[in-house]
N, C-alpha and C positions, 0 to 999 in steps of 0.2 A: 470622202473620209480623209481626215489630218492625220497621217500617220508619223508617228514618233519613234526616232530612232536612238541606242543607247551610245555615249561616248565612254573613252577610257581617258580618265586623269594620268598623268605621267607620276604622281604621287605612287601610283599602284606598282609599279616598277621598285620603288623604294619599299615598299611592303613588301612584296615577293622577295628582291634580294637580301632585304635589311631582316624584317620581323621573320620570314619562313627559316631562313639559314642564317642562324642567331650569329653563327662565328666564322671567324675567315675561314679559319683550318677547313671547315665544314663548308663552306664557300668548294673550295681548293677540290677537296675529294669529288664534290658531285662533279666539279668539271673533268676530273679524269674518270670517272665512269662513264661521261659521254663519250670519252675516247674508245673506253674496252665495248663501250656498246657498239663504236662504228666499226668495229674488227683491228682495232690497231694492235700489233704486236710488241708494240715499244712508244714509252709517253717519256719525252725530256720536260722535265721541270727547272725550270732556272729561277733564282733571284740576282736580280740585280740592283745591286745598291752603291750609295755614292759612300761620302765618309761618314753620313749621321746615320741614313738607313736605307730600309728597300725603298727602291721609287719602280721596280718594276718589275712582272710576272710572265715569263713564258711559259705556257702549256702547249708543247710540239707532238705532234702524233703522227703516225703512217697509215693511220686507217683507211675505211673510203671515202673519207670526203662529204662533201657537199653540193651539189649541181648549183645554178646558179636559181633554179628553180626551187629545190629542196631549200637554201636558203631562205628565199622570201614564203615560201609554205611553212617549213615548219620551223628554223630558226626565229624569223621575224612575226611570228603567231604565237600570241602568249596560252599559255596551257594547253596546246597542241595533243591530241589523241594517236599521235604517229606510232608512238610506243606501246598504246594496249591493242591498237590494231596489230602493229607487228612484234610479238612478247619475244621473239629471238632474231637475234643478227644476222644480216643476209647470208653471208661467206662463210662463218664457222657454227652458228646457230648456237650463240653463246645467249643464256638466258636475260634478256635486258635488267638494266640495275636501277631504273628509273622510270616511272610511269607517269608523272604530272606534268612533263614539259614545262618544266620551270629553273631547272637546274643551269641553263643558262645563263639564267638571270641572278646567279650568282656572281658572275662577272661585276654585276652593281655594287654587290656587298664587297668584292675583293677591291676595286678602285674605281676610280671616277673616269676613266676615259678607257676605251677598248676599240683596239683592233682587229678584226677578224680577217682571217688570211684562210680563203679552203681550196682544195682542189678535186673534184670528182669527175666520173666519167660518165658524157651523155652521147649516145648515139655514136661512139667510135671515137670521139672527139676529149681532149681534155679540157674541162672548164675551171677557169681560177677565178674567183670571187674577192674582190678584197674593198672591206666595208671599213667605215668608221663609226663608233658609237659614241657620242660625245655626253656623255652622262649630265655634266657637270653642268653644261650649258644650255641645251637645246631641253633635255629632259626636266623640266621643272616644274613644281607646283603649278596648276590652272591652265597647263596647257594639255591639247588632247594629242593621246601618246598617237591615235590615227594621221596625224597633221605631221607629224616630223619627220623632217627628210635626213636619212641614213647616207652620208657621198658615199660611192663604190664605185669601183671598177670591175669590168668583165672583160677577159681577154679567155681566148681560144688557142689549142694548138694542139699538132700531131701525137706530140709525145709530153710525156711528164709522169710524176711519182705524184698518189692521191693521197690526203692527209690535211690537216687543218693543224692553224697555227695561233692562237689566242696570243696577244700583248697586250696585258692590261697595266696601265700606268696610274699616276697619281695616288700611289697605296694607301690604304687604311694602314695606319701605325699600331696594328693589334699584335703584329709578331714578333713574339718573343722563343725560346728554346722550348717553354712548354708545348708551345702549341706548333711549332717544329715537328717536334717527337710524336707528337698525336696524329698528326697526318701520315707519318710515317708507319703507326700501328694501323692505322684503318685502312692503308693502301697495302699492309702485308695481305691482306687476304686476297686482292686481286692478283697480286703478283705471283702468288702460291700457285696461279693456273699455268704448269708447266707443259700446256698439251694436253688437248682431246679427241675423241673421236665420234662425232656423233650424224647419227644417222639421218642420211640425206644431205649433208654439207660437208664440204671439204675440213679436212684434218686441221684442229685449232692447234696452231704451233706452242701458244702458251704467250704470255703477258707478261712484259718485265716494265719496269720505270725506272729509271736514271736521272737522280736530284742534283743539282749543283748548287751549293748553297756555300758560297764562303765565308759569309758573314756568320755562319753558325760551326766554321771550321770544318766544315766538308768541301772538298772541294767537287769532285764528281762520287756519287755515292750510287752501288747497282743497288737497288733495292733486293731483290732478291739473293743476293748474295748474303748481303745482312740479314734476310729472313733465314738464310742456312744456319748461319752462324748464330743466331739468337737463344737458340733451344740448348739442350743438355750440351750435346756435341756436335760436330763435324767431323766426317769422315772420310777422308777421300782416297782414294787407292789404283794404281797403275801395274801396268805389266812390264817388267822388265826385260832387256834384250836376252836375259838365261830364263826368260819364262816363269820367274819368281814373281808373286806378288810383293808388292812394295806398298805399306799402309801406314796412312798417318790419324793419329783422331787429336783432334783439341777439343777436349773438355770440360767441363766445370769442377772445378778442384783436381782435376788430375794433369792439367798443364796440354804440355804436346808430347806425345807417345809416336815412336816409328815402330815398324816391324817388319821383318822380309823374312817370307816363308821357305821354308826346307822344300815343300810340296813345289811342284812345277807344274805350270798350266801350258803346256808346250803346243796346244792347237790355239793359243790366242796371244796377240800381238797388237799394239797399236787401239789398248783399251784404257778407258780413263772413267773413274766414278768420283760423284760427289755427293754426299749426303747429308741432310740436318737430320739427326737423333732428335726428337720433339717426346718430351712426358708432359703429358695433361696435368702439370703440378706446377705449382707457381714457384718453389723452391726450386725447382729445376730447369727455371729460363734465367740463361745469362743476359739477354740483353730486351730488358723489361721497355728500353724504349722502341725497339723495333715490335716485339712480340706481347700483347696480352694476355692474359688465359682465356679470355671471351675469344678473341680472334684465333686462337690457337685451334680452341675447340671445332671451331665451324671450317678451319683449316687442313685438318685430319680428318675432317669428315666428308669434306668436297675435294681435297686433293693430296690427299695421304697416300702414299706407294712409292715404290722406286719404280719408274721408268726406263723405257730403254729409247736412246734415239742413234738412228743409225745413218752416219755420213751425215747427220746435221737437224736429219726429221724423226718424229716422232714414231715409233715403229705400234702397229695394234693397238690392242687394250694391256700391254704389259705394265703393271704401275695399278691400274683399276681392281687388277686379280691379285689372288696368290700365287704370282710365277715361281717363287721362289720355296712355296710350302713351309713359311714360316707359320704361318697360322696352324696350319695342320702338326707341325711338330708340337705346338706351345700345347695344343689340344690333346698329343698324345704325351704331354708332360716330357717329354724328352729334353733332362738338365744336364747331360754330360757328353761335354764335345769331343769331338775324335783325334786321334793321331797328336799332332804336334799343338794341337790346341789345349788338349788335357795337360801335355808336362808344360805347355806354358802357364797356363793357371796356377800350376803347382808352386810356381815361382814366384805368386804374389802374397804377400802376408793376410791371413787372414781368410781366404779363399779357400772352399769344398771343393777339390775340383771336379765330383762326380756331381756337383750340384752348382756348376760356372754356367750354368743358363737358365737358372732356376724364375732370373726376371725377365726374362726376354721379353722383348716389347712386341705388341702386334704389327704386322705387316702396314699399318696405317701410321705407322708413328716413325717411320722413314720417308723421309719428303727428299727426291733428288731423282737424279739420273744416272744411268750405266751409259756413257757415249762408245760408241764403235767407228773408228774413224776412218781415215781415207785408206792405211795400209793394213786394216786387218782382214782377215781369209776365213773364209769358211762358213759364211755366212748368206742362203739364201733365204730371198721372199718365197710365201706362198703366193698361189697366182691370185690368191681374194687382196694381197696385199694387208692382210691380216695377223700378220706372223711369221717369224721364222720356220723354215723345215726342220725337224728335228738333225741334228750333225754333232760329230765329236767337237764342236767347235761351241755352238750352244751349249750342249750339256756344261763343257767347263764354264762358260760365261755363268750359269747358274751356282754351280762351285763355289768359282771365284767371289763372287757377290756375297753367297753365305758366307764363304770363310771370313771375309771381312766384316760383316755384319757380327759374324759369332766372337770374333777377336774383341770386336766394338765391344760387344754386350759383357764379356771375361772382365774387360777392365770397369763397366759400369758395377758390376759386382762388385768387383773391388772399392769402387767409390760408394755403395751402398755401406757395405760392409763397415768402412772408416767410418763414415755419416755414425752408424749406428752405435759405434764404438764411441764416439764424441758425445754422442746424447747420453749414452751410460754414462759417461766421465759426467757430464753435466747436473745429471739425475742425482748421482753420488753424492756429489761435492752439495747440492742443495739437500738432502738427506741429511750429510753431517750437518749442515747446520741447523737445522730444524733439531738435530736429536744434540747439538753442541758435544760430538765427539768424534771421532777418527775411525773412518770404518774402512777394515780390510774389501777390496774387491770380491773375495768370493763369498763376503758374508752380507753383501748387498740386500739380496733379496730376503736373508731371515730377518736382517734388521728391518726392513721397511714392513715387513710383514707382521712382526711385534710391533711396531709403530700405530700400524692399521688398525690393528686388535685394539691395542692401549687405547684408541681415541672414539674406536667405533663403541666400545666397550662403557666410555665414560658419556656419548650422546645416549645411550639406550637406555643408562639408567633412569631416563626420565618419562620413556613411554609404560602403557598400561604392561602388566604381568604377560598378557597373552602374546601381544605385538613385541616384544621384550625377548621373550624364548623364541619366537619365528626367527626375530633378526639375528640373535646368538646362533642358532643352528646354523642359519644361511652362511653366516659369518665362518663359523667352524668348518664348514664344508668348503667353502670359498679358498680359506688359507692353506688346509690340507691339500690340496689340488696344488694351489702356487708351489708348496713347498715340496710336493710329492714329483712334479717334474723339475724343480731345481735337482731332488737329491739323483734323480735320474740323469740329468745333463752333467753333473759333478762327477757320478759315478765312470760317465761315458769317457769323460775327459780324464778320467785318473787309469783307464784303460788306456788309452791310446797314449798317454804317458809311460806307461807300462811297457807297451808293447814296442814304443821307439826304443827305452833302455835296454830292454831284452835283447834286442837287433842288433845294439853293441857287443854285450857279453856273447851271444852268438856266434858274432865273428872271431872273438877273441877265441871262444871254444875251438873254433875251427882252424886256427891258428895253431894250437895247439897238438888237436887231431893229427892235422897234416905232416908236423915234426913226429908225433907216434908213429904214424904210416911210414914214414921214412926209418924207423928202427923196426919197424914190422918187415919192410924187405931186406935189412941187411940182416936180420936174423933167421928168414926163412935162407937166404944163399947160404950162411952159416950152416941151416940142418943139412942141406943139402952137399956140401963139403963133410961131414960127417957121417951123413947116408952111405956115401962111397965105401967108408971103412967098416959096415956094417953087415953081418950075415943077413940071408935072404929075407927071413922073419923079422926081424928088428925094422928091417929096410922098409917092410909093408908098414911097421906101426907107425917109423917116420914120415912117408908119403900121406896117410890118415891127418897126420899134423899138418902137414905140410897144406895139405887141401880145404883143412878148416880155416889155417890162417890164410890162404887167396880167397877163400869165399868171405871170410870177413872185412879182407882187405877191400875185395871188389864193392861189399855193400857200403861200408864206409867210404870209397869215394863216391856212390853216387850220394848216400848224404850228403856229404862235402859238395858234391855239386850243387844240390838244391839248395842249401845254406848260403852256396856265394851268390845266386842270385839278388839277395839281398842288398849284398854289399855294391853292385849295380847302382850307377849312379841314374836315378828314373829319368834327369834331365837327358842322359846320353843315352838312354837304352831305346832299338828302335824294335817298330813291331815287324814282325815277321810272320813264316805260313809253318806251321808246326804238325807233327804224325800225332794224331790223337794214341793211337795204340803203343806206341813207342814211351809216352808219359804215363800211362797208366800204368805199365810192366815197372816201370822206376819208381812211380810212388807205390806200386806194391811191394817191392823189393824194399823199400821203407820201412813197411811193418811186417819183416818175415819173421821177425822172432815173435810176435803177437800170433801172428798166422800159424805159425806153425805149432807153440806153444798150446793154443786155442781149435786149432784143428777147422781153421776158416776156410772153406773154399769161396776160392776167386776166378771168376770167370771171367776172361774178355775175346773167348773166341771168337763171340758176335760183332768185333768191332772188327770192320774190313782195312789194310792196310790204307788204302785209300784213300781214308777218313782225312782231311786234313784241316784244320783251324786257320783263317786269314784273319790277317791283320791281329796281332796278338801278340803281348809280350809274353816271353815265356816263363816268367816268372808268376804273371796273371794264370797261364794255363795249370801248371804246378800248384796255385794254390785255389783253384775248383776242385782240383782232382785228389790231393789230399784231404781236402775240407770234405766231398761228399764220401771218399773212401774212410775218414777216420770214423763221421759220424755214422756209418754202417758198421764197422767192425762193433762200432760201442753199441750198438743195436741188438748186432746179433750176440753178443757176449751178451748181455743183459737177459735176452730172450731163452740163452739157456739151452735151447734145445738143439735142433739142424741150423747149422751156419752156414749158410750160403748167400753168398755178393755175388751180383750180374750186370758186367756191361754191356751195352747191345746200342750199336751205330748205324746209322742210314742216312741218306742223301732225300730231303724232300720237298719240293717246289726252290730248288738251289740252298737250301741250308740244310745245316748237319745236326741231326736229331739225334741226341744221347740219352739213353735210358740207363738208369739205375735201378737196379731192384737189390731187394735184401729181405731175408725171413727172421728179420727183428721183431721187435715188440709193438711195429707198426705208428701211425700218427691220425690221430682221430681227424675228419673232415673238417671241423670246428677250429683246427689247428693250422691248415693247411696255410695260412698268411699270416698271422701271427707268430709262427715259428722264424718267419724271417727278419722280426724287428731286433735291432741291437737291442743285446742281454737277455733273452728271452731263451736262456740254454736250454729248457726241459720245461715248456709249458703245462703239459698234463700229469708233470712230478710224479713219473713212473720211471724213467728211464735209472736218473744215477742212483736212486735207494735200489734197484735193480741191479745195477751195473757194480755197484758198492758191494754186495754177496759175491758176486760171479767172478770177482777181478782180483788178480793179485795186488797186494799194495805198490809193491815195485813197479806195476804196470802202468799205473794209470797216468804215470806221467809220458809213455808214451804217445798213449790214444789221445791223453790231451786231457784237462778237467772239466772243459766246460764253460768258456767265459761268455759264450752266449752272441759272439761275435763274428764266428765262422761263416756261417750261412748269408748274413747280412753283408760280409764281404764279397761274398762269393757273387750274392744278386749284384751287388753294386757294379763289379767287373762284367760280369754279364750283359748287365744294362748297357756298360759303356761302351763295349763292342758288337752293340746294335740286336742283343739278343734276348732271350727269355726263359725262365726258372721257375719250375710250380710245380707241387705237388698233383699227382693223380691215382684215382681209386686205382688200387692194385688187382690182379687177379688174383684166383682162390688160390695159386700157390705159394704167391710173394704176401707180404705184409706192407711194405714201404716200396709206391714207384716215384720216382724222380725223374723229370723228363728236363733237356735242357736244348734250347734250341742257340746255335753261333754259327755265324757264317760260315 
């Protein structure tokens, strides 16, 4: 039998290197993927050039390298199935990024000369293989590739570092700035690997790429740092020697911002974090040369999250899970920051502090590490090395990281508000051009609606009568909805401006009342002098007048105490712990005239003295008590029969549960939620008609005329302080039951 054998022409290598890998930048990416598959933690790429062009590219990694046998059996074998058989890297269990076994022939695409230097471990010895591949001389068309000798040197030693070095010369002259930026975008996905734990393998410490390319004006580029700086913003922070958080944000259209917390993290030291804030939207990518939208989606899915590194090593699965509870809080729609961050949000123009966290990003959108360094204390690893044992230090670490992320989120909310304003201004100017007239900001919506109605009517005139009626009806409903919404927003803004101006008038009035109280004090003292000169019966009469004046003075002083809270600078106000019963008593006294005149029974005997509301501004607690008490007073007066109001409080599961009951007109179940909507003062339209009949005209200004903002404000304050408020079905003896929970 005459057997026949295949031979392989060297031209095939050109086909594999130049046809399957179409461009030089794709070829380079393939070679870096080989380093990733070899469990390298770092790759260095060097572009070396002379005065005219790039003449050499070096790719150096610290991976597992290859033994002499592996070079012969795998590297020198075209289209090996090694990666198919072994789909995960041997040390860290990384999913292999290539399977065809032709990535190495990308070298042929990059240049005409290759030197491979690789070191691997073999039976306790270090094997170094140094091979030359003269593509341009020996690998010519017509030559059988299996007959070509590649000169090499094998050396062995007891010690050494594993890894592979590729030196490619006689470079293809296709490199330019565009292809250089392309490889950075492609490799960004690989450097997003900041570490992982895969079952059955060692903990993957991550993968980074350093690029040296002076001809592209970049001496040494840390690609991972560039990646973190490419998204919407970069957040960094540390704990200073006083225990304060020192935060820095560099972000799109924000610039560089710094903040030092008043809050102290006394259990933390030698902590540092750096986080890239990545938003999966093209317009919120700062550096598109590094980060492409398609790559970003893959990065966030695979590597999004804040990891913890303890003395240089990644800990457990922190970063793969929601260890900061950010996604949990997003799900609960907690939009209000706490304590000093709430006050900070108030300093930014256009920000609603109670909704400053409305656009909180998912945990996956934060890519970075918290580094617990050498001098940190209080952190103890679990026996299985999968995380930390709960401690004061670990709890404060979570609070510190969340504090920093929330602070950055507030600035992103500011950015979004500014962008919305810019878009609004652009739209207004465009509309002015269309209408050829100047449009005031307040009339943009109505002008736009008028224009749309006019244009649509012109179009529908060409439709058959039936379709014309349908379109006109739909148009009418849509434009009415827009105009009603705009009217509601305008009304809300008007009320808020009115409240702001009223606050100033109230403070002026308070100053005048203080002067009046001084005079009242003087007259009371004068009466005391006169009383001593009168007989007994007249003295009793004077004493009665004095008592009445003293009661009025005390009531005025209490009222002034409440109004003075308005004058407190909210940025300087501090959270405190307050007795609930004392504030209810003062609030009741504020309505004493009404209570006495209408014979209203207000009881708070079931509020224990030890009920303390924690971490709240005094003005906030008074606002809650005064608003709910005012509503109950109006309700019982409108009811016209038995007028009883009762406060009950107790501690349940670590929270203060406060119940307000009254015998007023009640609230229908279908109104339990609607009543908290701003400007919904009387959703059933029953309260104010009845109140009008039963209330003296002069008294309506004491209990309030109903702006519809009271309960909305109360709800915002309570949610700000991590509480809740709801109407519940009352027992038979009561008409309304309002339940508040506060820390």
